[in-house]
C-alpha positions in Angstrom: -0.2 0.1 -0.1 3.1 2.3 0.7 4.0 2.2 -2.5 1.0 2.3 -4.4 0.5 5.5 -2.3 4.1 6.8 -3.1 3.7 5.7 -6.7 0.4 8.2 -7.0 2.0 11.0 -5.3 5.3 11.0 -8.0 2.9 10.3 -10.9 0.8 13.5 -9.4 3.9 15.8 -9.0 5.1 15.1 -12.5 2.1 16.0 -14.3 2.2 19.3 -12.3 5.4 20.0 -13.1 4.7 19.1 -17.0 2.2 21.6 -17.1 4.1 24.4 -16.0 6.4 23.0 -18.1 4.0 23.4 -20.8 3.0 26.6 -19.9 6.2 28.3 -20.6 7.3 26.0 -23.2 9.8 23.6 -21.7 10.3 20.1 -22.2 12.5 17.5 -19.7 14.3 15.3 -21.4 16.7 12.1 -20.0 20.2 12.0 -21.0 21.9 8.5 -20.5 25.8 9.3 -20.3 28.2 6.7 -21.4 29.6 6.1 -18.2 25.9 5.1 -17.4 24.5 8.2 -15.0 21.0 8.9 -15.6 20.5 13.1 -16.0 18.0 15.3 -16.3 17.8 18.2 -18.8 15.1 21.0 -19.3 15.0 22.6 -23.1 13.3 25.5 -23.6 12.5 24.4 -27.3 12.3 21.2 -28.1 13.9 20.2 -31.5 14.8 16.4 -32.6 17.3 17.6 -35.1 19.0 19.2 -32.5 19.5 16.9 -30.1 22.9 15.1 -31.0 23.9 18.6 -29.4 22.0 18.2 -26.4 23.8 15.0 -26.2 27.5 16.6 -26.5 28.0 15.8 -30.2 29.3 18.4 -32.9 28.1 17.0 -35.5 24.8 14.9 -36.2 26.8 12.0 -38.3 25.3 8.7 -37.5 22.9 10.1 -34.7 19.2 9.4 -35.0 16.7 7.2 -33.3 17.4 4.1 -32.6 14.3 2.4 -31.1 10.8 2.6 -29.4 8.9 1.6 -26.1 5.6 1.8 -25.6 5.0 1.9 -22.2 1.8 1.8 -19.6 2.0 2.7 -16.2 -0.7 3.0 -14.2 -3.6 3.6 -16.8 -1.2 5.8 -18.7 0.5 4.9 -21.7 3.7 6.6 -22.9 6.1 6.2 -25.7 9.7 6.8 -25.3 12.1 7.1 -27.9 15.8 6.6 -27.8 18.3 8.6 -29.9 21.9 7.7 -30.2 24.9 6.8 -31.6 26.0 3.1 -32.9 29.4 3.9 -34.4 32.2 5.9 -32.5 35.6 5.7 -31.2 37.6 2.6 -29.0 37.1 3.8 -25.0 34.0 6.1 -25.7 31.2 3.1 -25.6 28.2 3.9 -23.4 27.7 1.6 -20.3 24.0 1.9 -19.8 22.1 -1.4 -19.8 19.3 -0.4 -22.4 16.3 -2.8 -22.1 15.3 -5.2 -25.1 15.2 -4.8 -28.2 18.1 -3.1 -27.7 19.6 -4.7 -24.8 23.0 -5.8 -27.2 23.6 -3.3 -28.9 26.5 -0.8 -28.6 26.2 2.8 -28.8 28.8 5.7 -28.2 29.1 8.6 -26.6 25.4 10.0 -24.7 21.9 9.0 -25.4 19.2 11.0 -24.9 15.3 9.8 -24.1 12.5 11.7 -25.1 8.7 10.9 -24.0 5.0 11.0 -25.5 2.2 10.8 -23.6 -0.9 9.0 -25.5 -3.8 11.5 -25.1 -7.7 10.8 -25.2 -7.5 11.3 -29.5 -4.9 8.4 -29.8 -2.4 10.9 -30.8 0.8 11.5 -28.5 2.0 14.7 -27.4 5.5 15.5 -26.1 5.7 15.2 -22.6 8.4 16.0 -20.2 10.2 12.7 -18.4 12.6 12.5 -15.5 14.6 10.0 -14.4 12.2 8.7 -11.9 9.9 8.2 -14.6 12.2 6.5 -16.5 13.4 4.2 -13.9 9.6 3.0 -13.4 9.3 2.7 -16.9 12.8 0.7 -17.2 11.5 -1.8 -14.1 8.4 -2.6 -16.3 10.0 -3.0 -20.0 12.1 -5.5 -18.0 9.4 -7.6 -16.4 9.6 -6.2 -12.8 12.4 -6.5 -10.0 11.3 -8.4 -7.0 11.5 -6.1 -4.1 13.1 -7.8 -1.6 11.4 -6.0 1.0 8.1 -7.4 0.4 9.4 -10.8 -0.3 11.2 -10.8 3.1 7.9 -9.9 4.8 5.8 -12.7 2.7 8.6 -15.2 4.1 8.3 -14.1 7.9 4.3 -14.5 7.4 4.9 -18.3 6.0 3.3 -20.8 7.8 5.6 -23.4 9.0 4.6 -27.2 7.6 5.6 -28.8 10.4 4.1 -26.9 12.8 1.8 -29.0 14.2 3.7 -32.2 12.9 4.2 -34.8 16.6 7.8 -34.6 17.5 8.2 -38.5 17.3 7.6 -37.8 14.6 10.2 -35.9 13.4 13.7 -36.1 13.8 16.1 -33.8 16.3 17.1 -31.8 13.7 13.1 -30.9 13.1 12.8 -32.7 9.9 10.5 -35.2 8.8 11.0 -38.8 9.5 10.3 -40.8 5.9 12.0 -43.3 3.5 14.9 -40.9 2.9 15.5 -38.8 6.2 16.5 -40.6 9.1 18.0 -39.3 12.6 21.7 -39.4 12.9 21.1 -41.2 16.2 19.8 -44.4 14.2 22.8 -44.1 11.6 25.2 -44.4 14.5 23.8 -47.5 15.8 23.8 -49.2 12.7 27.6 -48.3 12.3 28.7 -49.4 15.9 26.7 -52.7 15.1 28.6 -53.3 11.9 31.9 -52.5 13.2 31.4 -54.6 16.1 30.5 -57.8 13.7 33.1 -56.9 11.6 35.7 -57.0 14.5 34.0 -60.0 15.6 35.0 -62.0 12.7 38.6 -60.7 12.4 39.0 -62.2 16.4 37.8 -65.2 14.8 40.5 -65.2 12.1 43.0 -64.6 14.6 42.2 -67.3 17.0 42.1 -69.8 14.3 45.9 -68.9 13.1 47.0 -69.1 17.0 45.4 -73.3 17.2 47.3 -73.5 13.9 50.6 -72.3 15.3 49.9 -74.0 18.5 49.4 -77.5 16.5 52.5 -77.4 14.6 54.7 -76.7 17.4 53.1 -80.0 19.1 53.9 -82.0 16.3 57.5 -80.9 16.3 57.6 -81.9 20.2 56.4 -85.4 19.4 58.8 -85.9 16.2 63.2 -85.9 16.9 65.5 -87.0 14.9 67.6 -89.3 15.2 71.0 -90.8 12.3 71.7 -93.9 11.8 75.1 -94.9 10.0 74.8 -97.8 7.5 77.7 -99.7 6.6 78.3 -103.1 4.5 80.9 -104.6 6.3 80.6 -108.0 5.6 80.7 -107.7 1.4 84.0 -105.5 2.2 82.6 -102.8 0.2 85.1 -99.8 0.3 82.3 -97.6 -0.4 81.0 -95.2 1.8 78.2 -96.2 3.9 75.0 -95.1 3.7 73.2 -92.6 6.0 69.2 -92.6 7.0 67.5 -90.1 8.6 64.9 -91.6 10.6 62.1 -89.6 12.6 61.2 -91.0 15.9 57.7 -90.3 17.3 59.3 -90.6 21.4 55.8 -89.0 22.3 55.0 -85.9 24.0 55.8 -85.2 27.8 52.5 -85.9 30.2 52.9 -83.7 33.4 
């Protein structure tokens, strides 16, 4: 409501200002400087052929109307014309972002915005426009911008969908429990169970290895190595005797 009232006040002020200018044969246009800054310029006698001078050019070469916008603000229809140059020297590019269809067109030097208002007989008359009115048209031509203050107020007024949900159906972080969101405590229990199972398996493997080592020791303790020397004395051979190693089970000592 505040913004609507403010818009009405601005429009009424501009209408009164226009009546004053028309009575004195004066018109206000908007100069878009190459730096992107908007400047209001009131001229005594409007002459389209001399607009290039108002933009700071010495010659009218390549200067002319580039596009027009039809805008409706608060029930009133306006026609805004853009004048400027699309050819120029390097480092003189205009940095202002103009609305479509010239949003990708590169302009050089200063540009001029001239406004006309539609009368009841569907004809247009020259209308004084300052930077405030142009910014309202600019927003409309770009489809409107989001008002952060209004958006913040709407967010505060939103109802929490989980406010009436019982606590046992929500996680400790306030999320609704379902097939995708679980409580972190449940996850911890699962991890502990898996870890404990893995540790149990590893203990079993270690026990098996120890049992195998014990069995090998038992076998080693029950076997002893005796060496026998066989020689064929009866045959009188000079060959070397044959040595044979025999393992004898001497048994395990009882306690």
